[in-house]
N, C-alpha and C positions, 0 to 999 in steps of 0.2 A: 783847878788845877794848877803849880807853878811850871812853867816852861822852863827848859833847860835849853842849852843852847843849840842841842841834838835835837830837839823836838821844834824850835824855830823855825827851822829852813823848812820842815814837813809842813807848816802850818802857812808859810809863806809860798810854799809851792802849790798848796792847794786851792790857796786863793787865787796864784798865777792860772791855775786849770782852770778854777771857776770862770776868770776873768775871759779864757780863750774861747769856752765853750760854744759861744755864739757869733765867734769870728766867721769869716768867711772860709771855708774848708783850704782855699788855695794859698791861705796866709799862715795857716794855723795846724800843727800836726795833731793837737787837740781836737780842735773842729772838725778835722779829716778822720778821727776817729769815731766822734759824737756822731758826723754824719752817716758812718757804715754800720752804728747801731750798737746794743749790747753783746750779741755774739759775738762780733769781731773784736771788740773791746776785750773781752773775757778769753779769747782765743789769744790774744796777744800778751794778756798777765801771765797765759799757761806754758806760751812759748819762751817766754823769757825766766819763767821760775824754774825750766827744763835748762834754758842754757845757763843759770844760776848754778844749778845741781851738777851738768857738767862740767863747770870750771870747777867746783868744787872738788871733784873726784880727780880733776887733772890737778891738781895742787898748784894752781894758777892764781896767786893771791891777787895780782895785778887784775886780771880778767874777772873773779867773782867778784872784785868792789864794784866793777862797772857793770857785770850783771846783778848784783844785789840793787844798785841804785835804779835800774831799768826797772826791775821788781814792785819796787817802793814807788817809782813814779806810775808805773802803768796800774799799782793797785792804788793807787789816787784820782785816777782816773776811772777807775772802775766805781769808785765808790762815789766819786761826783755823779757819773751817769746814774745811779742808783739812788741819789740823793742821802747818802750817808755821811754823815759829818767827821774828821779826822777825831774830834773830840769823843764822839761816840766809840770809836775803836779804843782811843787811848782809857779811858774811862772802864772798859770792859777790861784791858789788862792792868788797870790797878784794881779793878775788883779781885782780881786772879791773883794779885802779887799776894808772894807768902803760902799760894794753896800748894799743893802737891801736883805735880802735873796729873799723876795715875788718879788722885782723889778729884782734879777737877772733870777729867775724861769720864771717870766712871758717875758723876753727878750728871751730866750733858746724857747718859744712855738710859736713867731710871725714869 
């Protein structure tokens, strides 16, 4: 898969998250999240997603951009905690490319 500049930052962030996972919790937010466990990481992703939705409804572009970045960051932390590579998620998106969202959803429920 060829990476574009937009996915390069996600790949670098994924690598940074992986390297900080084993850091002392007092020196790394990622390590703090990992030390607190998967339920806390998942809850934090949910909180950030809600904040992004609220920013979208408030029509606050700058806030939504920041919250969207928080969602992506916390999603990468969650994927790291479950040992799922970003490349796997990107491959799934690529597999779905060109497929109707309605068709894709129907295929998941069969």
